TIVO-2410 file (N, C-alpha, C; in nm, 3 decimals):
# residues 172
REC num residu      c1      c2      c3 atome chaine
REC   1      X  -2.647  -4.794  -5.180     N      A
REC   1      X  -2.836  -4.801  -5.250    CA      A
REC   1      X  -2.812  -4.995  -5.222     C      A
REC   2      X  -2.877  -5.080  -5.145     N      A
REC   2      X  -2.844  -5.183  -5.142    CA      A
REC   2      X  -2.931  -5.302  -5.298     C      A
REC   3      X  -2.865  -5.387  -5.399     N      A
REC   3      X  -2.935  -5.440  -5.447    CA      A
REC   3      X  -2.947  -5.597  -5.456     C      A
REC   4      X  -3.032  -5.649  -5.510     N      A
REC   4      X  -3.059  -5.797  -5.468    CA      A
REC   4      X  -2.937  -5.895  -5.416     C      A
REC   5      X  -2.874  -5.869  -5.549     N      A
REC   5      X  -2.680  -6.016  -5.494    CA      A
REC   5      X  -2.648  -5.950  -5.404     C      A
REC   6      X  -2.698  -5.799  -5.361     N      A
REC   6      X  -2.599  -5.846  -5.182    CA      A
REC   6      X  -2.495  -5.737  -5.266     C      A
REC   7      X  -2.448  -5.676  -5.336     N      A
REC   7      X  -2.340  -5.567  -5.361    CA      A
REC   7      X  -2.386  -5.432  -5.334     C      A
REC   8      X  -2.276  -5.341  -5.339     N      A
REC   8      X  -2.303  -5.233  -5.277    CA      A
REC   8      X  -2.226  -5.111  -5.407     C      A
REC   9      X  -2.337  -5.068  -5.449     N      A
REC   9      X  -2.285  -4.964  -5.564    CA      A
REC   9      X  -2.281  -4.803  -5.485     C      A
REC  10      X  -2.184  -4.761  -5.530     N      A
REC  10      X  -2.192  -4.590  -5.457    CA      A
REC  10      X  -2.053  -4.540  -5.613     C      A
REC  11      X  -2.144  -4.389  -5.673     N      A
REC  11      X  -2.005  -4.300  -5.723    CA      A
REC  11      X  -1.945  -4.430  -5.821     C      A
REC  12      X  -2.063  -4.508  -5.932     N      A
REC  12      X  -2.039  -4.650  -6.007    CA      A
REC  12      X  -1.901  -4.645  -5.984     C      A
REC  13      X  -1.889  -4.712  -5.903     N      A
REC  13      X  -1.811  -4.877  -5.860    CA      A
REC  13      X  -1.851  -4.908  -5.824     C      A
REC  14      X  -1.839  -5.035  -5.829     N      A
REC  14      X  -1.871  -5.198  -5.761    CA      A
REC  14      X  -1.809  -5.232  -5.649     C      A
REC  15      X  -1.864  -5.305  -5.557     N      A
REC  15      X  -1.781  -5.357  -5.448    CA      A
REC  15      X  -1.852  -5.534  -5.396     C      A
REC  16      X  -1.805  -5.584  -5.443     N      A
REC  16      X  -1.869  -5.703  -5.397    CA      A
REC  16      X  -1.872  -5.751  -5.248     C      A
REC  17      X  -1.989  -5.827  -5.237     N      A
REC  17      X  -2.001  -5.789  -5.077    CA      A
REC  17      X  -2.159  -5.878  -5.070     C      A
REC  18      X  -2.213  -5.948  -4.947     N      A
REC  18      X  -2.318  -6.009  -4.930    CA      A
REC  18      X  -2.288  -6.188  -4.954     C      A
REC  19      X  -2.297  -6.248  -4.963     N      A
REC  19      X  -2.326  -6.386  -4.931    CA      A
REC  19      X  -2.225  -6.470  -5.018     C      A
REC  20      X  -2.104  -6.384  -5.068     N      A
REC  20      X  -2.037  -6.452  -5.152    CA      A
REC  20      X  -1.897  -6.467  -5.029     C      A
REC  21      X  -1.925  -6.367  -4.933     N      A
REC  21      X  -1.770  -6.417  -4.855    CA      A
REC  21      X  -1.630  -6.283  -4.911     C      A
REC  22      X  -1.707  -6.235  -4.993     N      A
REC  22      X  -1.562  -6.161  -5.030    CA      A
REC  22      X  -1.612  -5.992  -5.053     C      A
REC  23      X  -1.664  -6.002  -4.898     N      A
REC  23      X  -1.729  -5.836  -4.855    CA      A
REC  23      X  -1.553  -5.757  -4.812     C      A
REC  24      X  -1.567  -5.645  -4.884     N      A
REC  24      X  -1.447  -5.539  -4.820    CA      A
REC  24      X  -1.462  -5.482  -4.702     C      A
REC  25      X  -1.414  -5.413  -4.625     N      A
REC  25      X  -1.426  -5.307  -4.521    CA      A
REC  25      X  -1.526  -5.215  -4.573     C      A
REC  26      X  -1.542  -5.148  -4.676     N      A
REC  26      X  -1.551  -5.021  -4.691    CA      A
REC  26      X  -1.742  -5.107  -4.719     C      A
REC  27      X  -1.758  -5.226  -4.798     N      A
REC  27      X  -1.876  -5.271  -4.805    CA      A
REC  27      X  -1.934  -5.329  -4.700     C      A
REC  28      X  -1.906  -5.385  -4.545     N      A
REC  28      X  -1.957  -5.400  -4.469    CA      A
REC  28      X  -1.931  -5.219  -4.328     C      A
REC  29      X  -1.870  -5.152  -4.385     N      A
REC  29      X  -1.917  -5.028  -4.294    CA      A
REC  29      X  -2.080  -4.963  -4.341     C      A
REC  30      X  -2.134  -5.000  -4.423     N      A
REC  30      X  -2.261  -4.977  -4.444    CA      A
REC  30      X  -2.287  -4.858  -4.507     C      A
REC  31      X  -2.396  -4.739  -4.547     N      A
REC  31      X  -2.366  -4.654  -4.667    CA      A
REC  31      X  -2.309  -4.533  -4.563     C      A
REC  32      X  -2.164  -4.530  -4.568     N      A
REC  32      X  -2.101  -4.422  -4.557    CA      A
REC  32      X  -2.107  -4.337  -4.636     C      A
REC  33      X  -2.136  -4.305  -4.768     N      A
REC  33      X  -2.094  -4.258  -4.888    CA      A
REC  33      X  -1.923  -4.300  -4.924     C      A
REC  34      X  -1.909  -4.167  -5.011     N      A
REC  34      X  -1.756  -4.240  -5.115    CA      A
REC  34      X  -1.677  -4.207  -5.018     C      A
REC  35      X  -1.658  -4.164  -4.862     N      A
REC  35      X  -1.546  -4.122  -4.836    CA      A
REC  35      X  -1.516  -4.257  -4.746     C      A
REC  36      X  -1.594  -4.372  -4.819     N      A
REC  36      X  -1.580  -4.474  -4.715    CA      A
REC  36      X  -1.523  -4.554  -4.847     C      A
REC  37      X  -1.526  -4.587  -4.967     N      A
REC  37      X  -1.435  -4.603  -5.033    CA      A
REC  37      X  -1.277  -4.582  -5.058     C      A
REC  38      X  -1.238  -4.477  -4.977     N      A
REC  38      X  -1.099  -4.440  -4.982    CA      A
REC  38      X  -1.042  -4.541  -4.913     C      A
REC  39      X  -1.027  -4.560  -4.802     N      A
REC  39      X  -0.941  -4.689  -4.761    CA      A
REC  39      X  -0.926  -4.829  -4.801     C      A
REC  40      X  -1.051  -4.824  -4.909     N      A
REC  40      X  -1.067  -4.934  -4.959    CA      A
REC  40      X  -0.986  -4.912  -5.135     C      A
REC  41      X  -0.950  -4.819  -5.160     N      A
REC  41      X  -0.935  -4.791  -5.264    CA      A
REC  41      X  -0.856  -4.874  -5.376     C      A
REC  42      X  -0.711  -4.940  -5.298     N      A
REC  42      X  -0.648  -5.057  -5.378    CA      A
REC  42      X  -0.712  -5.142  -5.448     C      A
REC  43      X  -0.839  -5.187  -5.348     N      A
REC  43      X  -0.972  -5.280  -5.461    CA      A
REC  43      X  -1.064  -5.238  -5.538     C      A
REC  44      X  -1.021  -5.058  -5.548     N      A
REC  44      X  -1.223  -5.079  -5.622    CA      A
REC  44      X  -1.154  -5.056  -5.799     C      A
REC  45      X  -1.251  -5.172  -5.816     N      A
REC  45      X  -1.229  -5.182  -5.947    CA      A
REC  45      X  -1.373  -5.201  -6.045     C      A
REC  46      X  -1.401  -5.099  -6.175     N      A
REC  46      X  -1.510  -5.124  -6.198    CA      A
REC  46      X  -1.553  -5.272  -6.259     C      A
REC  47      X  -1.650  -5.267  -6.244     N      A
REC  47      X  -1.667  -5.390  -6.302    CA      A
REC  47      X  -1.673  -5.494  -6.436     C      A
REC  48      X  -1.568  -5.551  -6.445     N      A
REC  48      X  -1.524  -5.636  -6.531    CA      A
REC  48      X  -1.386  -5.531  -6.604     C      A
REC  49      X  -1.320  -5.482  -6.474     N      A
REC  49      X  -1.151  -5.464  -6.509    CA      A
REC  49      X  -1.079  -5.524  -6.413     C      A
REC  50      X  -1.001  -5.571  -6.472     N      A
REC  50      X  -0.933  -5.676  -6.378    CA      A
REC  50      X  -0.792  -5.554  -6.302     C      A
REC  51      X  -0.780  -5.446  -6.322     N      A
REC  51      X  -0.668  -5.353  -6.336    CA      A
REC  51      X  -0.783  -5.229  -6.250     C      A
REC  52      X  -0.691  -5.165  -6.108     N      A
REC  52      X  -0.738  -5.075  -6.114    CA      A
REC  52      X  -0.843  -4.958  -6.129     C      A
REC  53      X  -0.946  -4.868  -6.143     N      A
REC  53      X  -1.015  -4.743  -6.259    CA      A
REC  53      X  -0.895  -4.613  -6.246     C      A
REC  54      X  -0.921  -4.594  -6.374     N      A
REC  54      X  -0.783  -4.508  -6.352    CA      A
REC  54      X  -0.851  -4.343  -6.370     C      A
REC  55      X  -0.997  -4.359  -6.380     N      A
REC  55      X  -1.002  -4.231  -6.331    CA      A
REC  55      X  -1.014  -4.196  -6.192     C      A
REC  56      X  -1.087  -4.263  -6.132     N      A
REC  56      X  -1.040  -4.324  -5.979    CA      A
REC  56      X  -0.874  -4.300  -5.915     C      A
REC  57      X  -0.798  -4.338  -5.967     N      A
REC  57      X  -0.725  -4.298  -5.926    CA      A
REC  57      X  -0.596  -4.210  -5.983     C      A
REC  58      X  -0.628  -4.103  -6.031     N      A
REC  58      X  -0.569  -4.019  -6.112    CA      A
REC  58      X  -0.658  -3.913  -6.054     C      A
REC  59      X  -0.792  -3.935  -5.997     N      A
REC  59      X  -0.811  -3.814  -5.890    CA      A
REC  59      X  -0.739  -3.819  -5.751     C      A
REC  60      X  -0.676  -3.933  -5.689     N      A
REC  60      X  -0.607  -4.012  -5.610    CA      A
REC  60      X  -0.469  -3.942  -5.644     C      A
REC  61      X  -0.432  -3.906  -5.734     N      A
REC  61      X  -0.284  -3.869  -5.814    CA      A
REC  61      X  -0.266  -4.056  -5.752     C      A
REC  62      X  -0.274  -4.071  -5.830     N      A
REC  62      X  -0.193  -4.211  -5.780    CA      A
REC  62      X  -0.161  -4.301  -5.905     C      A
REC  63      X  -0.058  -4.376  -5.947     N      A
REC  63      X  -0.070  -4.459  -6.012    CA      A
REC  63      X  -0.202  -4.561  -6.080     C      A
REC  64      X  -0.232  -4.510  -6.184     N      A
REC  64      X  -0.327  -4.580  -6.282    CA      A
REC  64      X  -0.352  -4.718  -6.283     C      A
REC  65      X  -0.218  -4.785  -6.282     N      A
REC  65      X  -0.134  -4.958  -6.276    CA      A
REC  65      X  -0.188  -5.014  -6.166     C      A
REC  66      X  -0.153  -4.992  -6.062     N      A
REC  66      X  -0.114  -5.020  -5.935    CA      A
REC  66      X  -0.196  -4.955  -5.843     C      A
REC  67      X  -0.295  -4.843  -5.866     N      A
REC  67      X  -0.384  -4.719  -5.766    CA      A
REC  67      X  -0.219  -4.717  -5.574     C      A
REC  68      X  -0.122  -4.749  -5.643     N      A
REC  68      X  -0.064  -4.710  -5.490    CA      A
REC  68      X   0.116  -4.598  -5.506     C      A
REC  69      X   0.150  -4.666  -5.628     N      A
REC  69      X   0.230  -4.550  -5.623    CA      A
REC  69      X   0.212  -4.423  -5.681     C      A
REC  70      X   0.252  -4.265  -5.633     N      A
REC  70      X   0.204  -4.155  -5.639    CA      A
REC  70      X   0.279  -4.120  -5.777     C      A
REC  71      X   0.220  -4.026  -5.836     N      A
REC  71      X   0.240  -3.986  -6.010    CA      A
REC  71      X   0.335  -3.910  -6.022     C      A
REC  72      X   0.334  -3.766  -5.920     N      A
REC  72      X   0.403  -3.694  -5.899    CA      A
REC  72      X   0.483  -3.626  -5.789     C      A
REC  73      X   0.660  -3.582  -5.854     N      A
REC  73      X   0.735  -3.609  -5.740    CA      A
REC  73      X   0.733  -3.465  -5.663     C      A
REC  74      X   0.667  -3.363  -5.746     N      A
REC  74      X   0.660  -3.207  -5.724    CA      A
REC  74      X   0.511  -3.187  -5.778     C      A
REC  75      X   0.485  -3.076  -5.786     N      A
REC  75      X   0.336  -3.018  -5.781    CA      A
REC  75      X   0.285  -3.121  -5.944     C      A
REC  76      X   0.396  -3.080  -6.024     N      A
REC  76      X   0.304  -3.134  -6.155    CA      A
REC  76      X   0.431  -3.197  -6.190     C      A
REC  77      X   0.543  -3.226  -6.123     N      A
REC  77      X   0.669  -3.262  -6.183    CA      A
REC  77      X   0.622  -3.427  -6.198     C      A
REC  78      X   0.627  -3.499  -6.347     N      A
REC  78      X   0.582  -3.634  -6.296    CA      A
REC  78      X   0.698  -3.744  -6.277     C      A
REC  79      X   0.701  -3.776  -6.200     N      A
REC  79      X   0.782  -3.940  -6.196    CA      A
REC  79      X   0.837  -4.005  -6.301     C      A
REC  80      X   0.977  -4.028  -6.342     N      A
REC  80      X   0.980  -4.104  -6.439    CA      A
REC  80      X   0.897  -4.313  -6.435     C      A
REC  81      X   0.925  -4.304  -6.331     N      A
REC  81      X   0.842  -4.452  -6.294    CA      A
REC  81      X   0.788  -4.414  -6.190     C      A
REC  82      X   0.664  -4.525  -6.175     N      A
REC  82      X   0.617  -4.556  -6.071    CA      A
REC  82      X   0.699  -4.601  -5.883     C      A
REC  83      X   0.680  -4.546  -5.808     N      A
REC  83      X   0.754  -4.549  -5.735    CA      A
REC  83      X   0.731  -4.700  -5.640     C      A
REC  84      X   0.643  -4.788  -5.684     N      A
REC  84      X   0.581  -4.897  -5.625    CA      A
REC  84      X   0.560  -5.041  -5.742     C      A
REC  85      X   0.504  -4.955  -5.914     N      A
REC  85      X   0.518  -5.093  -5.907    CA      A
REC  85      X   0.631  -5.071  -6.081     C      A
REC  86      X   0.680  -4.932  -6.054     N      A
REC  86      X   0.787  -4.956  -6.150    CA      A
REC  86      X   0.725  -4.935  -6.314     C      A
REC  87      X   0.628  -4.863  -6.367     N      A
REC  87      X   0.526  -4.858  -6.442    CA      A
REC  87      X   0.604  -4.766  -6.567     C      A
REC  88      X   0.691  -4.738  -6.669     N      A
REC  88      X   0.726  -4.628  -6.670    CA      A
REC  88      X   0.624  -4.477  -6.730     C      A
REC  89      X   0.643  -4.400  -6.654     N      A
REC  89      X   0.577  -4.232  -6.717    CA      A
REC  89      X   0.621  -4.185  -6.809     C      A
REC  90      X   0.706  -4.178  -6.903     N      A
REC  90      X   0.727  -4.173  -7.004    CA      A
REC  90      X   0.678  -4.157  -7.097     C      A
REC  91      X   0.563  -4.263  -7.149     N      A
REC  91      X   0.471  -4.244  -7.272    CA      A
REC  91      X   0.389  -4.229  -7.322     C      A
REC  92      X   0.370  -4.166  -7.169     N      A
REC  92      X   0.241  -4.039  -7.218    CA      A
REC  92      X   0.302  -3.918  -7.216     C      A
REC  93      X   0.244  -3.797  -7.300     N      A
REC  93      X   0.260  -3.701  -7.253    CA      A
REC  93      X   0.139  -3.599  -7.275     C      A
REC  94      X   0.037  -3.528  -7.197     N      A
REC  94      X  -0.067  -3.479  -7.128    CA      A
REC  94      X  -0.094  -3.305  -7.233     C      A
REC  95      X   0.051  -3.294  -7.245     N      A
REC  95      X   0.058  -3.141  -7.322    CA      A
REC  95      X  -0.037  -3.076  -7.288     C      A
REC  96      X  -0.141  -3.013  -7.274     N      A
REC  96      X  -0.225  -2.853  -7.287    CA      A
REC  96      X  -0.322  -2.963  -7.236     C      A
REC  97      X  -0.331  -3.043  -7.280     N      A
REC  97      X  -0.520  -3.110  -7.223    CA      A
REC  97      X  -0.513  -3.109  -7.027     C      A
REC  98      X  -0.534  -3.057  -6.958     N      A
REC  98      X  -0.537  -3.101  -6.831    CA      A
REC  98      X  -0.524  -2.926  -6.862     C      A
REC  99      X  -0.499  -2.825  -6.864     N      A
REC  99      X  -0.500  -2.691  -6.842    CA      A
REC  99      X  -0.598  -2.608  -6.939     C      A
REC 100      X  -0.630  -2.662  -7.025     N      A
REC 100      X  -0.757  -2.646  -7.154    CA      A
REC 100      X  -0.866  -2.692  -7.108     C      A
REC 101      X  -0.874  -2.798  -7.045     N      A
REC 101      X  -0.980  -2.839  -6.963    CA      A
REC 101      X  -1.056  -2.761  -6.816     C      A
REC 102      X  -0.908  -2.731  -6.758     N      A
REC 102      X  -0.940  -2.708  -6.632    CA      A
REC 102      X  -0.963  -2.575  -6.692     C      A
REC 103      X  -0.925  -2.481  -6.786     N      A
REC 103      X  -0.938  -2.365  -6.781    CA      A
REC 103      X  -1.110  -2.317  -6.855     C      A
REC 104      X  -1.161  -2.432  -6.920     N      A
REC 104      X  -1.277  -2.397  -6.934    CA      A
REC 104      X  -1.394  -2.480  -6.851     C      A
REC 105      X  -1.379  -2.568  -6.772     N      A
REC 105      X  -1.448  -2.608  -6.677    CA      A
REC 105      X  -1.416  -2.463  -6.503     C      A
REC 106      X  -1.344  -2.466  -6.474     N      A
REC 106      X  -1.380  -2.304  -6.381    CA      A
REC 106      X  -1.425  -2.160  -6.472     C      A
REC 107      X  -1.402  -2.155  -6.545     N      A
REC 107      X  -1.485  -2.026  -6.639    CA      A
REC 107      X  -1.575  -2.088  -6.636     C      A
REC 108      X  -1.700  -2.182  -6.692     N      A
REC 108      X  -1.763  -2.234  -6.697    CA      A
REC 108      X  -1.873  -2.162  -6.530     C      A
REC 109      X  -1.799  -2.215  -6.487     N      A
REC 109      X  -1.842  -2.178  -6.322    CA      A
REC 109      X  -1.837  -2.034  -6.262     C      A
REC 110      X  -1.714  -1.991  -6.341     N      A
REC 110      X  -1.716  -1.834  -6.242    CA      A
REC 110      X  -1.720  -1.757  -6.310     C      A
REC 111      X  -1.775  -1.805  -6.442     N      A
REC 111      X  -1.856  -1.695  -6.546    CA      A
REC 111      X  -1.944  -1.595  -6.553     C      A
REC 112      X  -2.067  -1.599  -6.498     N      A
REC 112      X  -2.175  -1.577  -6.402    CA      A
REC 112      X  -2.140  -1.457  -6.322     C      A
REC 113      X  -2.078  -1.471  -6.258     N      A
REC 113      X  -2.013  -1.374  -6.137    CA      A
REC 113      X  -1.973  -1.319  -6.195     C      A
REC 114      X  -1.815  -1.303  -6.261     N      A
REC 114      X  -1.766  -1.241  -6.334    CA      A
REC 114      X  -1.908  -1.130  -6.430     C      A
REC 115      X  -2.068  -1.183  -6.507     N      A
REC 115      X  -2.093  -1.045  -6.473    CA      A
REC 115      X  -2.163  -1.034  -6.440     C      A
REC 116      X  -2.186  -1.085  -6.320     N      A
REC 116      X  -2.312  -1.024  -6.240    CA      A
REC 116      X  -2.295  -0.946  -6.116     C      A
REC 117      X  -2.138  -0.909  -6.097     N      A
REC 117      X  -2.032  -0.845  -6.009    CA      A
REC 117      X  -2.077  -0.712  -6.046     C      A
REC 118      X  -2.037  -0.690  -6.170     N      A
REC 118      X  -2.044  -0.529  -6.241    CA      A
REC 118      X  -2.219  -0.525  -6.235     C      A
REC 119      X  -2.281  -0.539  -6.251     N      A
REC 119      X  -2.395  -0.508  -6.261    CA      A
REC 119      X  -2.478  -0.558  -6.126     C      A
REC 120      X  -2.388  -0.530  -6.024     N      A
REC 120      X  -2.472  -0.520  -5.892    CA      A
REC 120      X  -2.511  -0.391  -5.834     C      A
REC 121      X  -2.571  -0.365  -5.761     N      A
REC 121      X  -2.573  -0.208  -5.649    CA      A
REC 121      X  -2.508  -0.252  -5.567     C      A
REC 122      X  -2.429  -0.279  -5.547     N      A
REC 122      X  -2.298  -0.281  -5.457    CA      A
REC 122      X  -2.175  -0.124  -5.491     C      A
REC 123      X  -2.190  -0.094  -5.353     N      A
REC 123      X  -2.079   0.046  -5.409    CA      A
REC 123      X  -1.957  -0.005  -5.468     C      A
REC 124      X  -1.891   0.089  -5.540     N      A
REC 124      X  -1.771   0.075  -5.635    CA      A
REC 124      X  -1.644  -0.008  -5.521     C      A
REC 125      X  -1.635   0.052  -5.449     N      A
REC 125      X  -1.510  -0.033  -5.354    CA      A
REC 125      X  -1.561  -0.276  -5.299     C      A
REC 126      X  -1.665  -0.154  -5.281     N      A
REC 126      X  -1.730  -0.357  -5.260    CA      A
REC 126      X  -1.687  -0.448  -5.425     C      A
REC 127      X  -1.744  -0.357  -5.492     N      A
REC 127      X  -1.723  -0.453  -5.667    CA      A
REC 127      X  -1.595  -0.491  -5.654     C      A
REC 128      X  -1.512  -0.357  -5.647     N      A
REC 128      X  -1.371  -0.402  -5.625    CA      A
REC 128      X  -1.310  -0.534  -5.632     C      A
REC 129      X  -1.360  -0.551  -5.451     N      A
REC 129      X  -1.307  -0.622  -5.386    CA      A
REC 129      X  -1.392  -0.738  -5.396     C      A
REC 130      X  -1.486  -0.753  -5.442     N      A
REC 130      X  -1.577  -0.886  -5.482    CA      A
REC 130      X  -1.467  -0.933  -5.606     C      A
REC 131      X  -1.454  -0.833  -5.726     N      A
REC 131      X  -1.402  -0.893  -5.842    CA      A
REC 131      X  -1.231  -0.996  -5.770     C      A
REC 132      X  -1.134  -0.860  -5.678     N      A
REC 132      X  -0.995  -0.882  -5.658    CA      A
REC 132      X  -1.050  -1.059  -5.617     C      A
REC 133      X  -1.167  -1.114  -5.503     N      A
REC 133      X  -1.163  -1.261  -5.420    CA      A
REC 133      X  -1.183  -1.340  -5.506     C      A
REC 134      X  -1.276  -1.298  -5.639     N      A
REC 134      X  -1.340  -1.380  -5.739    CA      A
REC 134      X  -1.221  -1.448  -5.808     C      A
REC 135      X  -1.120  -1.322  -5.832     N      A
REC 135      X  -1.034  -1.364  -5.900    CA      A
REC 135      X  -0.905  -1.437  -5.787     C      A
REC 136      X  -0.956  -1.432  -5.708     N      A
REC 136      X  -0.825  -1.505  -5.564    CA      A
REC 136      X  -0.882  -1.688  -5.605     C      A
REC 137      X  -1.019  -1.721  -5.631     N      A
REC 137      X  -1.058  -1.795  -5.613    CA      A
REC 137      X  -1.077  -1.864  -5.711     C      A
REC 138      X  -1.060  -1.769  -5.823     N      A
REC 138      X  -1.038  -1.858  -5.964    CA      A
REC 138      X  -0.857  -1.913  -5.993     C      A
REC 139      X  -0.804  -1.858  -5.950     N      A
REC 139      X  -0.682  -1.882  -5.919    CA      A
REC 139      X  -0.661  -1.995  -5.867     C      A
REC 140      X  -0.738  -1.998  -5.731     N      A
REC 140      X  -0.696  -2.142  -5.620    CA      A
REC 140      X  -0.770  -2.245  -5.691     C      A
REC 141      X  -0.886  -2.235  -5.782     N      A
REC 141      X  -0.975  -2.355  -5.797    CA      A
REC 141      X  -0.868  -2.427  -5.940     C      A
REC 142      X  -0.825  -2.332  -6.028     N      A
REC 142      X  -0.724  -2.357  -6.112    CA      A
REC 142      X  -0.635  -2.467  -6.048     C      A
REC 143      X  -0.542  -2.386  -5.982     N      A
REC 143      X  -0.453  -2.418  -5.963    CA      A
REC 143      X  -0.428  -2.566  -5.860     C      A
REC 144      X  -0.536  -2.607  -5.770     N      A
REC 144      X  -0.613  -2.724  -5.715    CA      A
REC 144      X  -0.666  -2.803  -5.801     C      A
REC 145      X  -0.735  -2.792  -5.897     N      A
REC 145      X  -0.763  -2.883  -6.012    CA      A
REC 145      X  -0.684  -2.977  -6.080     C      A
REC 146      X  -0.586  -2.886  -6.141     N      A
REC 146      X  -0.458  -2.892  -6.245    CA      A
REC 146      X  -0.382  -3.058  -6.227     C      A
REC 147      X  -0.330  -3.019  -6.097     N      A
REC 147      X  -0.269  -3.210  -6.091    CA      A
REC 147      X  -0.398  -3.295  -6.069     C      A
REC 148      X  -0.471  -3.312  -6.078     N      A
REC 148      X  -0.602  -3.327  -6.052    CA      A
REC 148      X  -0.619  -3.404  -6.202     C      A
REC 149      X  -0.660  -3.303  -6.301     N      A
REC 149      X  -0.689  -3.306  -6.445    CA      A
REC 149      X  -0.618  -3.330  -6.504     C      A
REC 150      X  -0.421  -3.364  -6.489     N      A
REC 150      X  -0.328  -3.446  -6.533    CA      A
REC 150      X  -0.334  -3.537  -6.491     C      A
REC 151      X  -0.364  -3.554  -6.401     N      A
REC 151      X  -0.348  -3.708  -6.321    CA      A
REC 151      X  -0.373  -3.791  -6.407     C      A
REC 152      X  -0.520  -3.732  -6.412     N      A
REC 152      X  -0.680  -3.817  -6.506    CA      A
REC 152      X  -0.610  -3.878  -6.620     C      A
REC 153      X  -0.575  -3.769  -6.699     N      A
REC 153      X  -0.584  -3.790  -6.833    CA      A
REC 153      X  -0.413  -3.832  -6.841     C      A
REC 154      X  -0.322  -3.867  -6.812     N      A
REC 154      X  -0.208  -3.943  -6.788    CA      A
REC 154      X  -0.249  -4.081  -6.752     C      A
REC 155      X  -0.339  -4.110  -6.693     N      A
REC 155      X  -0.338  -4.195  -6.666    CA      A
REC 155      X  -0.488  -4.278  -6.734     C      A
REC 156      X  -0.564  -4.200  -6.802     N      A
REC 156      X  -0.618  -4.246  -6.900    CA      A
REC 156      X  -0.555  -4.300  -7.025     C      A
REC 157      X  -0.401  -4.231  -7.101     N      A
REC 157      X  -0.369  -4.277  -7.164    CA      A
REC 157      X  -0.278  -4.383  -7.184     C      A
REC 158      X  -0.210  -4.386  -7.060     N      A
REC 158      X  -0.159  -4.509  -7.068    CA      A
REC 158      X  -0.200  -4.705  -7.006     C      A
REC 159      X  -0.337  -4.702  -6.980     N      A
REC 159      X  -0.433  -4.724  -6.969    CA      A
REC 159      X  -0.529  -4.766  -7.088     C      A
REC 160      X  -0.504  -4.648  -7.145     N      A
REC 160      X  -0.600  -4.718  -7.331    CA      A
REC 160      X  -0.397  -4.709  -7.429     C      A
REC 161      X  -0.311  -4.661  -7.335     N      A
REC 161      X  -0.186  -4.670  -7.472    CA      A
REC 161      X  -0.204  -4.627  -7.573     C      A
REC 162      X  -0.259  -4.516  -7.526     N      A
REC 162      X  -0.265  -4.392  -7.682    CA      A
REC 162      X  -0.186  -4.368  -7.692     C      A
REC 163      X  -0.116  -4.298  -7.843     N      A
REC 163      X   0.012  -4.258  -7.889    CA      A
REC 163      X   0.020  -4.166  -7.938     C      A
REC 164      X   0.142  -4.099  -7.993     N      A
REC 164      X   0.133  -3.988  -8.102    CA      A
REC 164      X   0.042  -4.056  -8.184     C      A
REC 165      X   0.016  -3.988  -8.263     N      A
REC 165      X  -0.086  -3.986  -8.409    CA      A
REC 165      X   0.004  -4.010  -8.525     C      A
REC 166      X  -0.022  -4.090  -8.594     N      A
REC 166      X   0.128  -4.115  -8.751    CA      A
REC 166      X  -0.038  -4.166  -8.841     C      A
REC 167      X   0.016  -4.121  -8.969     N      A
REC 167      X  -0.052  -4.085  -9.046    CA      A
REC 167      X  -0.015  -4.158  -9.150     C      A
REC 168      X  -0.083  -4.289  -9.245     N      A
REC 168      X  -0.032  -4.365  -9.340    CA      A
REC 168      X   0.035  -4.228  -9.485     C      A
REC 169      X   0.091  -4.199  -9.530     N      A
REC 169      X   0.123  -4.135  -9.659    CA      A
REC 169      X   0.129  -4.216  -9.767     C      A
REC 170      X   0.037  -4.294  -9.852     N      A
REC 170      X   0.041  -4.271  -9.933    CA      A
REC 170      X   0.082  -4.221 -10.127     C      A
REC 171      X   0.242  -4.209 -10.137     N      A
REC 171      X   0.231  -4.067 -10.244    CA      A
REC 171      X   0.196  -4.233 -10.339     C      A
REC 172      X   0.108  -4.195 -10.405     N      A
REC 172      X   0.075  -4.322 -10.557    CA      A
REC 172      X   0.022  -4.225 -10.649     C      A
***
């Protein structure tokens, strides 16, 4: 959607355009949706931010600092440092957060089917097959979303410089 200033807004990200001459390739391509932003992801900044958006780069499994280096060397094996900018990734620990969020998100999406399939008028073997297929879908969706959730949480922790909780103990 175009605003009066000539900027293009897509998925909450603003790409400068219009008369300013700072128009990116994604803005020139017109209204192609979110896919047009992916090639220009290195310059995808949220308004008012001087660094790439940590959530957007987490969705791409990239470093939240530079937006180019890969976060993982394996499925969930985190690189010790960004291969592009050298940012230390050991400073943040996502612990069980990604598994918790993915587990509950997938549960919310699939729980209605877990209740409806046994109550359906299907024959017994079809019900068993449907439940097995649903189990495979739950497993696949969880395994697909887990690295993305870990990347987003890690980028947010590093972006906001969060650390271990410390309590002041005043034994007065």
